N, C-alpha and C positions, 0 to 999 in steps of 0.2 A: 574596567574589564578584568576578568579573572581567567586564569588558565586552568582548565579542568581536563582530567583524564577519564577514560571509559568507566572505571569503577566508581569514581566520584559522581559522574553523571547518573549512573544507575542508582546509586544510593540516594541522591537528591530526588530523583523522579519517584523512586519507590516509596520513600517516606511521605512525600506529598500525596501520592495516590492513596496510600493507606490512611493518611489523615483525613482524606475526603470521604472515606467509606468504602474503599476498594479492598477486596480480600487480598491476603498476602500473596497467594499464588498468582492471581490476575495482575497485581501490581508488579510482581517480579517479571512476568512475561512482557508486560508493556514497557517496563523500564529498560529491559534488554534491547528492545526495538528502538526506543528513544535514543539510547546511547549509540546504537549502530548507525542511526541516521546522522547523528552528530559526527561520528568518525568518518562517514562517507561524504560529509559536506552537504547533506540534504537537510539543511536547517529548518526548512518549512515543516518537516515532520519530526523535528527533534525537540529540544527543551521548550521551544516557543509554544508547542502544542500541549504541554503538561497542564497549564492552568485551565485550558479548555476541557481537557479530559476530566479534571477535578470538578469543574463547574457542572459538567454534564452528569457526573455521578450525583452531585448534591441536588440537582434539579430533577433527577429521575429520567433523563434522556438515556442514560446507561445504568443498568443494574450492576453495581460494583461487586456484589458478592454472588453473582449468577454462577451456576455450576453447569458447564457444557454437558450435553447428553449425546453420546456417540452411539450410533446403531450401524449394523451391517446388513442391509437388505439384500446383498448379493456378495459373491466371493470377491469381486473386484469393485464393489461399491461401498463407500463410506459416507455416512450422513451425520452431520453435527448440528444440533440445535443449540445456538449460543444463548438462548434464554434471555435475549435483549441485553446481554452482557457484552464485554469487550470482545472484539474479533480475535485478538492475539491468543488468549488462553484456549479459545475454541479451536483455533487452527492447531495449536500445540497438541491438544487432545486428539484431534483427528489424524494428525501426522503419525502418531504412535501406531495407528491402524493402517494408514495409507502406505507408508514406506515398506513394511513387510509384505503387504498385499501385492504391491507392484513388483517387488523383487521375486516373489513366488510365481505370480501369474503373468508376468510380462508387462502388464500395465494395470492401472487402477485409477478411479476417479473419486473425488471427495467434494461433496456439496456442504456448504455452511449456510444456514438460514437464521433469521431473527438475530442478525449480527449488527455490526457497526463499522466505522472507518477502520480499515486494517493497516493504515499508515503506508509505508513504502512496500509495494507489492513485491518488488525484486528481492527484498529482505527475506520473504517467505520462500520464494522459489529457489533462492540460493541454498537454502537448507536441503532441498531435494537434490541439488547437484552435489553437495557435500556427502550425501548418502549414496552417490553413484548413479543417480537417476536423472533423466531429462525431465525438467519440470516446466509446466505451463500453468499460469494462474490468471484468473479473471476476478474482478471485483466491481460491483456496480455502486452507484452513488446517487444522492438526490439529484433530480433533474436540473441541469444547468446548460444543456445544449439543445437548441431548436433545430429541427430538420432544415436542410437547405431549402430556402423559399418560404420558410415559416418564421414566426416570431416567438411562439410559446415553447419553452424547453420541454423536452420529452425524455431525454436520457441524461445521465451524469457524465462526468469526464471519463469514467469507465476505463481504467487502465487494464492492460494485459501485460504479462511478463513471461519471458522464456529464460531458463537457465540450462546450461550445458556442462556436464561434469568434465574435469580434465584428466580423470583416471588416477589422480593422486590425492583425492579427498577434498578437492576444492572445485570452484567453478572456473571453466575455461573462459566463459563470458556470460553476461547477463543483459538481456534486452528488456527494458522497462519503459513503456510509453503509454500515454493516455490518448483519448480520442480528440482532445482539444490541443490547441497550439501550445498552451501552457497550463500547468496544474492550477486549479482554482485556489489552492492554498497560497500560491505565489501572489495572486491578486489580492487575497485577504491580507497578506503581509503589507502590500503597498497601501491598502485602505487604512490599516491601523497606523501606518507611518505617514498618512496624508501625502503620499507620493503618487504622481501620475504613472500610468502604465503605458508601455509602448503601443503605438497604433497597430491594429491587427490582432490584438489579444482577445478583445471582447466587443460585444454590442450592448448598447443601452436597452432599456425596456421598450424603447420605440423602434428597435430593430436596426438602428444606425450605429456605425462605428463610434467608439468612445475611448478617450484616454483617461477618463475619470474613474478611478478604482471603485469608488463607492457606487457610481452609476452602473459599473460593470457587474457588481455584486447583485444588482436588482434586475439585470438583463440576462444575456446569454453569452456563453463562451463561444469563441470561434472554433469550429472543428478543424483539425489539422488536415490539409489536403481537401477541404471542401466536402463534397458528398462522400469521398472515400473515407475521410475521418469519421463522418457520421455513421457510415457503414460499419467501420471497426467498432465504434461504440455500441451499435445495435447488436453486433455479434456478442460482445461482452454481456450486454443486458440479457440476452437469451440464456447464456450459460450461468451467469452469476445470480440472476433473479428468477427467470422462468423455470430453468431446469432445477435450480436449488430450492424452489418453492419460497423464495424470499419476496420482499416487497419490491414492486417495480419502482424505479427512480422517480417516476412522475407522481407517485403516491407517498413517497417517503418524506419524513420530516427532515429539515436541513441539518447538516453536520455543524454548521456555524450557528452561534447563538443558543439560547435556552428554550426557544419556542417549540412546542410540539413534544410528543412523547418519543419513545425509542424509534429510530428510523427503520429498524428491522430489515436492513439491506442484506446482501449475501456475497459469497465468494464461491468459486469453483476451481479445483486444482486437478490437473492430470499429472501422473507420474509414470514414466516409461523406463523399463529396463531395456536399454537400446540393444545390448548384445544379443538378447533373445530374438530380436528381429533382424539384425544386421549380419548374423553369423560370425560375430567377433570383429567385424570390419569397422565398427563405429569410430573407435579411437583414431584409427589411421585416416579415415575420411575427414574427421573433424580437424585433425592436425593439418591435413592438406588444405582444407577450406580456410582455416584460420590463417595459415601462412600466406595464402593467396591474397588475403585482405591486408594483414598487418605488414606484409612485405612491400607495400606500395607507398613509398614516400612517407607522408604524414597520416596515412590511413590508419585507423584504429578499430579494434573490435568493440562492439557495444559494451558500455560499462567500464571500460579501461580507465577512464579518468577518475571514476568513483573509486576504483581499487587503488589507484595511485594516491588519491587523497587520503584514503584509509591508512595506507602505510605511513604517510607523513604524520597524520593526526594521532595514530597509535603511539608514535614515538614522542611527539612534541605536545600533544594535547590540543584543545581548541579554545578559542577565546569566547567567553560568555559574558554578556552584559550584566553588570552588578544589579541593575534594576530588575532584570528577569529572574535572577537567582532569588532576590528578595521576594518577588511576587510568588514564586513557587514555594518558598519556605513558609509563606502565610498559611498554606494548607497543611503543613506538618503538624501532626498531633503532639 
């Protein structure tokens, strides 16, 4: 095992992505997100994903040198065509338009189409909170959840995320959750390690519960809260795919493996200048609400553990398996 810090992780990821054929700008955007995931303890979207990103560039599932195209069909509307490239640089390009539009107009929306896995959704909406805006994000994914009572997946794990500014250039809290009991990337990690998954995470292709991670990858994720979780995922599908003009999850190629062309999934973001609506009372209300939650014994605001992990890892670094480092370095030009 090796101890790595944020800048070392970014450098390792960027060099591998560039070596696989990703443009310098896109590789830098993705590397920052990979390092952020490692700092927050979200390893399922950290360095372990870099070889997958690289393989997807090499097989054509992602266009590594795609140039995002940003348009403004309305004063509060931003649209980004990712061009079958990585989601991260497309979101970067769109945020340059979304943030000032929301500040000026009170709120603004941004659709991203022809995109790809955007990693940790909370990472993106946190940037809106740091800009002083309430951020709400949606991202769809290849179908992996069947409707309650059915067997065939129709929607993906479809996360949504909410970030709230603290008035001092950071996020007061970040809510980031998917429509499934657990992220599919977690089951993928269990499958690669030949480890069983806990009961209640997934169903096999026959529609029955399974603890076999490989069978779960062929079947359906269990929606969190049953029909309510499926409903949340359906809401995300409408914003991230239908409104964005992206590919529906049921028609998208899988994020895992090299089969199929670009998935062309999508994202949607809302940014809200809360003070324009609250008459300046937003900060006070949020402080009151946050205190009512965090002041109760062991109760914590959403995302607090991730922020605590970040503070520790920024100082001490994270442990990374030597074999993973070697695998990533294989792509370095």
